[in-house]
C-alpha positions as a LaTeX table, in Angstrom:
\begin{tabular}{lrrr}
\hline
Residue & $x$ (\AA) & $y$ (\AA) & $z$ (\AA) \\
\hline
Met1 & $-6.35$ & $-64.24$ & $-2.45$ \\
Leu2 & $-4.28$ & $-61.34$ & $-2.88$ \\
Ala3 & $-5.08$ & $-60.86$ & $-6.22$ \\
Lys4 & $-8.57$ & $-60.46$ & $-5.59$ \\
Leu5 & $-8.08$ & $-57.75$ & $-2.84$ \\
Ser6 & $-5.31$ & $-55.89$ & $-4.77$ \\
Leu7 & $-8.15$ & $-55.03$ & $-7.49$ \\
Pro8 & $-10.74$ & $-52.90$ & $-4.45$ \\
Cys9 & $-7.48$ & $-51.58$ & $-2.67$ \\
Leu10 & $-6.53$ & $-50.05$ & $-6.44$ \\
Phe11 & $-9.89$ & $-48.83$ & $-6.91$ \\
Leu12 & $-9.51$ & $-47.09$ & $-3.25$ \\
Leu13 & $-6.30$ & $-45.55$ & $-3.93$ \\
Thr14 & $-6.72$ & $-44.10$ & $-6.92$ \\
Thr15 & $-9.93$ & $-42.84$ & $-6.50$ \\
Gly16 & $-7.96$ & $-40.91$ & $-2.81$ \\
Leu17 & $-5.85$ & $-39.75$ & $-5.35$ \\
Ser18 & $-7.99$ & $-38.32$ & $-7.34$ \\
Leu19 & $-9.69$ & $-36.87$ & $-5.01$ \\
Ser20 & $-6.87$ & $-35.20$ & $-3.17$ \\
Ala21 & $-5.59$ & $-33.84$ & $-6.45$ \\
Gly22 & $-9.10$ & $-32.61$ & $-7.13$ \\
Ser23 & $-9.08$ & $-30.94$ & $-3.97$ \\
Val24 & $-5.76$ & $-29.28$ & $-4.82$ \\
Ala25 & $-6.91$ & $-28.24$ & $-8.26$ \\
Ala26 & $-10.12$ & $-26.51$ & $-6.46$ \\
Asp27 & $-8.05$ & $-24.29$ & $-4.60$ \\
Gly28 & $-6.38$ & $-22.78$ & $-7.46$ \\
Pro29 & $-3.74$ & $-19.82$ & $-7.28$ \\
Ile30 & $-3.33$ & $-17.23$ & $-4.68$ \\
Val31 & $-3.96$ & $-14.26$ & $-6.46$ \\
Ile32 & $-2.62$ & $-10.70$ & $-5.01$ \\
Ser33 & $-3.45$ & $-7.76$ & $-5.84$ \\
Thr34 & $-0.78$ & $-4.96$ & $-5.29$ \\
Gly35 & 0.04 & $-1.71$ & $-7.01$ \\
Lys36 & 1.18 & $-0.06$ & $-9.98$ \\
Ser37 & 3.52 & $-2.20$ & $-12.24$ \\
Gly38 & 7.43 & $-1.66$ & $-10.78$ \\
Gly39 & 6.12 & $-0.20$ & $-7.51$ \\
Gly40 & 6.78 & $-1.30$ & $-3.85$ \\
Tyr41 & 3.80 & $-3.14$ & $-3.40$ \\
Asn42 & 4.07 & $-4.78$ & $-6.83$ \\
Thr43 & 7.50 & $-5.90$ & $-5.80$ \\
Ile44 & 6.31 & $-7.47$ & $-2.71$ \\
Gly45 & 3.36 & $-9.42$ & $-4.55$ \\
Glu46 & 6.23 & $-10.70$ & $-7.17$ \\
Arg47 & 8.19 & $-11.85$ & $-4.07$ \\
Leu48 & 5.69 & $-13.61$ & $-2.36$ \\
Lys49 & 4.72 & $-15.20$ & $-5.66$ \\
Ser50 & 8.38 & $-16.63$ & $-5.84$ \\
Val51 & 8.41 & $-18.21$ & $-1.83$ \\
Leu52 & 4.77 & $-19.67$ & $-2.39$ \\
Ala53 & 6.16 & $-21.39$ & $-5.68$ \\
Glu54 & 8.74 & $-22.84$ & $-3.06$ \\
Gln55 & 5.83 & $-24.59$ & $-1.62$ \\
Asp56 & 4.47 & $-25.71$ & $-5.20$ \\
Gln57 & 1.50 & $-23.47$ & $-4.56$ \\
Ala58 & 0.60 & $-21.81$ & $-7.57$ \\
Ala59 & 0.17 & $-17.37$ & $-7.11$ \\
Gln60 & $-0.58$ & $-14.82$ & $-9.69$ \\
Val61 & 0.43 & $-10.78$ & $-9.07$ \\
Leu62 & $-2.43$ & $-8.39$ & $-10.44$ \\
Thr63 & $-1.13$ & $-4.50$ & $-10.92$ \\
Ser64 & $-3.79$ & $-2.30$ & $-9.43$ \\
Ala65 & $-4.71$ & 1.63 & $-8.80$ \\
Gly66 & $-3.65$ & 1.06 & $-5.03$ \\
Ser67 & $-5.03$ & 0.40 & $-1.68$ \\
Ile68 & $-8.94$ & 0.64 & $-2.27$ \\
Glu69 & $-8.85$ & $-1.20$ & $-5.40$ \\
Asn70 & $-7.10$ & $-4.03$ & $-3.50$ \\
Leu71 & $-9.52$ & $-3.80$ & $-0.58$ \\
Thr72 & $-12.69$ & $-3.83$ & $-3.14$ \\
Arg73 & $-11.26$ & $-6.71$ & $-5.28$ \\
Leu74 & $-10.38$ & $-8.80$ & $-1.75$ \\
Asp75 & $-13.99$ & $-7.95$ & $-0.77$ \\
Asp76 & $-15.73$ & $-8.88$ & $-3.84$ \\
Ala77 & $-16.89$ & $-12.52$ & $-3.71$ \\
Lys78 & $-16.67$ & $-12.55$ & $-7.54$ \\
Ser79 & $-13.00$ & $-11.37$ & $-7.72$ \\
Pro80 & $-10.29$ & $-14.20$ & $-7.56$ \\
Val81 & $-8.41$ & $-11.76$ & $-5.32$ \\
Asn82 & $-7.74$ & $-13.58$ & $-1.97$ \\
Val83 & $-4.80$ & $-11.70$ & $-1.04$ \\
Gly84 & $-4.36$ & $-7.56$ & $-1.17$ \\
Leu85 & $-1.77$ & $-4.90$ & 0.15 \\
Thr86 & $-3.14$ & $-1.70$ & 1.45 \\
Gln87 & $-2.19$ & 1.36 & 3.81 \\
Ala88 & $-3.59$ & 1.39 & 7.36 \\
Asp89 & $-5.17$ & 4.38 & 6.69 \\
Ala90 & $-6.88$ & 3.05 & 3.56 \\
Leu91 & $-8.38$ & 0.15 & 5.43 \\
Lys92 & $-9.45$ & 2.17 & 8.05 \\
Ala93 & $-11.58$ & 4.36 & 5.25 \\
Tyr94 & $-13.03$ & 1.37 & 3.77 \\
Leu95 & $-14.14$ & $-0.57$ & 6.97 \\
Lys96 & $-16.04$ & 2.80 & 7.65 \\
Glu97 & $-18.07$ & 2.23 & 4.16 \\
His98 & $-18.00$ & $-1.88$ & 4.51 \\
Pro99 & $-18.02$ & $-2.62$ & 8.41 \\
Asp100 & $-19.05$ & $-6.35$ & 7.26 \\
Phe101 & $-15.93$ & $-6.75$ & 5.78 \\
Ala102 & $-13.86$ & $-6.65$ & 9.09 \\
Gly103 & $-14.98$ & $-10.37$ & 9.80 \\
Lys104 & $-13.66$ & $-11.48$ & 7.07 \\
Leu105 & $-10.08$ & $-10.57$ & 7.55 \\
Ile106 & $-6.87$ & $-12.08$ & 8.21 \\
Thr107 & $-3.81$ & $-10.12$ & 8.71 \\
Leu108 & $-0.77$ & $-11.75$ & 7.45 \\
Gly109 & 1.68 & $-9.29$ & 8.63 \\
Glu110 & 2.92 & $-5.63$ & 7.96 \\
Ile111 & 4.55 & $-4.90$ & 4.79 \\
Gly112 & 6.68 & $-1.51$ & 5.95 \\
Lys113 & 6.50 & 2.04 & 7.06 \\
Glu114 & 4.55 & 4.34 & 4.77 \\
Cys115 & 5.22 & 7.95 & 4.97 \\
Val116 & 3.70 & 11.14 & 3.86 \\
Phe117 & 5.65 & 13.18 & 1.47 \\
Ile118 & 4.43 & 16.75 & 0.34 \\
Val119 & 6.75 & 18.44 & $-2.05$ \\
Thr120 & 6.52 & 22.13 & $-3.03$ \\
Gly121 & 8.75 & 24.73 & $-4.64$ \\
Lys122 & 11.14 & 26.37 & $-3.03$ \\
Asp123 & 10.03 & 29.71 & $-3.43$ \\
Ser124 & 6.35 & 28.73 & $-2.48$ \\
Asp125 & 4.15 & 30.27 & 0.43 \\
Ile126 & 3.92 & 26.67 & 1.69 \\
His127 & 5.67 & 26.26 & 4.63 \\
Ser128 & 4.06 & 23.72 & 6.85 \\
Asp129 & 0.71 & 21.71 & 6.81 \\
Ala130 & $-1.13$ & 24.70 & 8.24 \\
Asp131 & $-0.61$ & 26.83 & 5.14 \\
Leu132 & $-2.16$ & 23.94 & 2.96 \\
Gln133 & $-5.53$ & 24.57 & 5.46 \\
Ala134 & $-5.66$ & 28.41 & 4.94 \\
Gln135 & $-8.51$ & 29.65 & 2.94 \\
Ser136 & $-7.40$ & 29.82 & $-1.01$ \\
Gly137 & $-9.88$ & 29.43 & $-3.99$ \\
Thr138 & $-7.41$ & 28.05 & $-6.55$ \\
Arg139 & $-4.57$ & 25.80 & $-4.90$ \\
Leu140 & $-4.21$ & 22.43 & $-5.94$ \\
Ile141 & $-2.52$ & 19.48 & $-4.78$ \\
Ala142 & $-1.25$ & 16.44 & $-7.12$ \\
Val143 & $-2.34$ & 12.92 & $-5.95$ \\
Gln144 & $-2.14$ & 10.11 & $-7.79$ \\
Ser145 & $-5.41$ & 8.21 & $-9.23$ \\
Pro146 & $-8.81$ & 8.43 & $-7.00$ \\
Asn147 & $-8.58$ & 5.26 & $-6.22$ \\
Ser148 & $-4.21$ & 5.20 & $-5.01$ \\
Gly149 & $-3.40$ & 5.11 & $-1.30$ \\
Val150 & $-2.30$ & 8.29 & $-2.06$ \\
Ala151 & $-5.67$ & 9.74 & $-2.74$ \\
Val152 & $-6.91$ & 8.24 & 0.08 \\
Thr153 & $-4.48$ & 9.55 & 2.11 \\
Trp154 & $-5.61$ & 12.95 & 1.55 \\
Gln155 & $-9.33$ & 12.36 & 1.92 \\
Tyr156 & $-8.74$ & 10.53 & 4.86 \\
Met157 & $-6.52$ & 14.06 & 6.50 \\
Thr158 & $-9.69$ & 16.16 & 5.12 \\
Val159 & $-11.70$ & 13.98 & 7.27 \\
Leu160 & $-9.77$ & 14.21 & 10.46 \\
Glu161 & $-8.37$ & 17.84 & 9.85 \\
Pro162 & $-11.44$ & 19.56 & 7.33 \\
Ala163 & $-9.48$ & 22.55 & 7.17 \\
Phe164 & $-7.18$ & 20.37 & 4.71 \\
Lys165 & $-10.28$ & 20.76 & 1.88 \\
Asn166 & $-8.98$ & 24.39 & 1.26 \\
Thr167 & $-6.44$ & 22.80 & $-0.83$ \\
Ala168 & $-7.84$ & 20.55 & $-3.62$ \\
Pro169 & $-6.56$ & 17.20 & $-4.98$ \\
Ala170 & $-5.51$ & 17.67 & $-8.29$ \\
Phe171 & $-5.46$ & 13.80 & $-9.95$ \\
Ile172 & $-2.25$ & 14.17 & $-12.29$ \\
Asp173 & 1.06 & 12.39 & $-12.60$ \\
Gly174 & 3.23 & 13.56 & $-9.80$ \\
Ala175 & 6.36 & 14.39 & $-12.51$ \\
Glu176 & 3.87 & 16.27 & $-14.54$ \\
Ala177 & 3.10 & 18.46 & $-11.31$ \\
Leu178 & 6.85 & 18.99 & $-10.57$ \\
Leu179 & 7.26 & 20.18 & $-13.80$ \\
Gln180 & 4.60 & 22.70 & $-13.74$ \\
Ile181 & 5.78 & 24.03 & $-10.26$ \\
Lys182 & 9.60 & 24.38 & $-11.40$ \\
Asn183 & 8.52 & 26.37 & $-14.52$ \\
Ala184 & 5.40 & 28.09 & $-13.50$ \\
Gly185 & 6.70 & 28.88 & $-10.09$ \\
Lys186 & 3.82 & 30.60 & $-7.82$ \\
Thr187 & 1.43 & 31.28 & $-10.92$ \\
Ser188 & 1.22 & 27.39 & $-10.87$ \\
Lys189 & $-2.44$ & 25.71 & $-9.82$ \\
Val190 & $-0.65$ & 23.09 & $-8.71$ \\
Gln191 & 1.36 & 24.41 & $-5.53$ \\
Ala192 & 2.45 & 20.84 & $-4.22$ \\
Val193 & 2.73 & 16.85 & $-4.64$ \\
Met194 & 1.80 & 14.60 & $-2.18$ \\
Val195 & 3.65 & 11.38 & $-2.24$ \\
Val196 & 3.01 & 8.39 & $-0.17$ \\
Gln197 & 6.20 & 5.81 & $-0.02$ \\
Lys198 & 8.81 & 4.16 & 2.57 \\
Pro199 & 11.19 & 6.72 & 3.57 \\
Met200 & 13.96 & 5.79 & 1.65 \\
Ala201 & 12.12 & 4.65 & $-1.51$ \\
Lys202 & 13.70 & 6.59 & $-4.68$ \\
Ser203 & 10.34 & 7.39 & $-6.40$ \\
Thr204 & 10.55 & 9.55 & $-9.22$ \\
Glu205 & 8.91 & 12.26 & $-7.26$ \\
Met206 & 11.44 & 12.03 & $-4.26$ \\
Gln207 & 14.33 & 11.71 & $-6.37$ \\
Val208 & 13.89 & 14.93 & $-8.02$ \\
Val209 & 13.30 & 16.56 & $-4.88$ \\
Leu210 & 16.61 & 15.39 & $-3.33$ \\
Asp211 & 18.41 & 16.27 & $-6.78$ \\
Asn212 & 16.88 & 19.55 & $-6.85$ \\
Pro213 & 17.31 & 21.17 & $-3.63$ \\
Lys214 & 17.34 & 24.57 & $-4.90$ \\
Asp215 & 13.70 & 23.81 & $-6.69$ \\
Phe216 & 12.18 & 21.96 & $-4.50$ \\
Arg217 & 11.79 & 21.11 & $-0.43$ \\
Leu218 & 9.77 & 19.31 & 1.86 \\
Val219 & 6.69 & 20.30 & 3.52 \\
Pro220 & 6.49 & 19.42 & 7.48 \\
Val221 & 3.30 & 17.16 & 8.62 \\
Lys222 & 2.79 & 17.92 & 12.02 \\
Asp223 & $-1.36$ & 18.57 & 12.87 \\
Trp224 & $-1.84$ & 16.50 & 15.79 \\
Asp225 & $-6.11$ & 16.46 & 14.72 \\
Leu226 & $-4.30$ & 13.48 & 12.48 \\
Asn227 & $-4.27$ & 11.20 & 15.29 \\
Asp228 & $-6.91$ & 8.53 & 15.09 \\
Thr229 & $-6.81$ & 4.77 & 15.75 \\
Leu230 & $-8.07$ & 1.62 & 13.92 \\
Pro231 & $-10.42$ & $-0.93$ & 15.43 \\
Asp232 & $-7.64$ & $-2.89$ & 17.35 \\
Gly233 & $-6.57$ & 0.23 & 18.90 \\
Ser234 & $-3.47$ & 0.69 & 17.03 \\
Ser235 & $-2.55$ & 4.04 & 15.75 \\
Val236 & $-3.53$ & 4.77 & 12.41 \\
Tyr237 & $-0.53$ & 7.55 & 11.98 \\
Ser238 & 2.62 & 7.72 & 13.73 \\
Phe239 & 4.51 & 11.53 & 14.29 \\
Glu240 & 7.64 & 10.92 & 13.24 \\
Asn241 & 11.46 & 12.73 & 12.18 \\
Val242 & 11.73 & 10.70 & 8.92 \\
Thr243 & 15.03 & 10.37 & 7.27 \\
Val244 & 14.78 & 10.37 & 3.53 \\
Ala245 & 18.67 & 10.33 & 2.34 \\
Glu246 & 21.16 & 10.04 & 4.46 \\
Lys247 & 24.82 & 12.18 & 4.50 \\
Lys248 & 24.40 & 14.32 & 1.46 \\
Trp249 & 26.05 & 17.69 & 1.49 \\
Gly250 & 27.37 & 16.03 & 4.80 \\
Phe251 & 24.17 & 15.69 & 6.72 \\
Asp252 & 20.82 & 13.72 & 6.38 \\
Thr253 & 17.76 & 15.13 & 4.64 \\
Thr254 & 15.25 & 14.76 & 7.45 \\
Val255 & 11.50 & 16.07 & 7.58 \\
Asp256 & 8.86 & 15.55 & 10.15 \\
Thr257 & 5.55 & 13.97 & 9.15 \\
Ile258 & 2.97 & 11.52 & 9.35 \\
Cys259 & 3.62 & 7.62 & 8.62 \\
Thr260 & 1.10 & 4.65 & 8.42 \\
Arg261 & 1.70 & 0.90 & 8.10 \\
Gly262 & 1.86 & $-1.09$ & 4.80 \\
Leu263 & $-0.55$ & $-4.62$ & 5.62 \\
Met264 & $-0.88$ & $-7.43$ & 3.96 \\
Leu265 & $-4.42$ & $-8.79$ & 4.21 \\
Ala266 & $-6.36$ & $-12.17$ & 3.18 \\
Asn267 & $-9.90$ & $-12.93$ & 2.75 \\
Lys268 & $-10.69$ & $-16.17$ & 5.01 \\
Asp269 & $-13.34$ & $-16.70$ & 2.91 \\
Lys270 & $-11.86$ & $-16.89$ & $-0.40$ \\
Leu271 & $-8.95$ & $-19.42$ & 0.85 \\
Ser272 & $-8.82$ & $-23.01$ & 1.59 \\
Ala273 & $-7.56$ & $-24.23$ & 5.14 \\
Asp274 & $-4.03$ & $-25.50$ & 3.22 \\
Gln275 & $-3.66$ & $-22.24$ & 1.64 \\
Arg276 & $-4.13$ & $-20.22$ & 4.70 \\
Gly277 & $-1.58$ & $-22.29$ & 6.41 \\
Arg278 & 0.85 & $-22.15$ & 3.63 \\
Leu279 & 0.33 & $-17.96$ & 3.65 \\
Ser280 & 0.81 & $-17.94$ & 7.75 \\
Lys281 & 4.30 & $-20.28$ & 7.37 \\
Val282 & 5.50 & $-18.03$ & 4.55 \\
Met283 & 4.86 & $-15.13$ & 6.46 \\
Leu284 & 5.93 & $-16.93$ & 9.97 \\
Leu285 & 9.28 & $-17.99$ & 8.34 \\
Ala286 & 10.62 & $-15.89$ & 5.22 \\
Ala287 & 8.78 & $-12.51$ & 6.43 \\
Ser288 & 12.01 & $-10.77$ & 5.40 \\
Arg289 & 12.23 & $-12.39$ & 1.80 \\
Val290 & 8.98 & $-11.39$ & 0.93 \\
Ile291 & 8.75 & $-7.14$ & 2.31 \\
Ser292 & 12.53 & $-6.98$ & 2.51 \\
Glu293 & 14.00 & $-4.20$ & 4.34 \\
Thr294 & 15.91 & $-1.83$ & 1.83 \\
Gly295 & 13.23 & 0.90 & 1.61 \\
Gln296 & 12.65 & 0.22 & $-1.85$ \\
\hline
\end{tabular}
């Protein structure tokens, strides 16, 4: 009697296992769209991948041009990306053009404060953000590629304060632009470089400024017209006095500027219930390991 019963039981058991294994396989990996290789977003993506691996959840990290490309991939039903990193201002700008995307989003958590740093030459005529708004037919500010979070921030600043359009963006490498400013001074068409990063991150541009105070300085950004809110009522930008280096030559290096939030988002339509649960647990129980508060 036991032998007769064991065959159907065995069939049901193996069928159940096959279905279970198939459902896990069907989920596929969690695909995270981050930023440039070696950058802060890419580092966070790699950390998330490592923590997910401890739960036997496969994950893949993709580099990108930045926030807008991440949001585009996340929104695209044909893209495998189901998790993306972005700045709050880039999200605001994207939702303005793609309002239906809001219904697909899950905010997994904040991934740190990111502030606007504008660098100019020591002898430049640019002393405040008001000088960037003054009429000029030739003045340029260097930003990253058009799809980067830096470019989005500059464009959004021109929406909130149209006078910023009097300074045009130049999509060139920040280090190259700083070299132009150092060598050509006031005759350089590029008169400023914009970086968006965590306050004490050691980007190439910020390291150059801190190591060469005789050649470069930071420009305060305080225009209150840059105040705006996200759909949930939270501020897109906060106005802060930001420390970028501690106790060099006996005092901290600080600048008044605007800061936005980095966000980790997911498209709920591109994740299974199991994947959503795993991501939620990671960001509830191991967020500090993923995000890290070292300022990098």
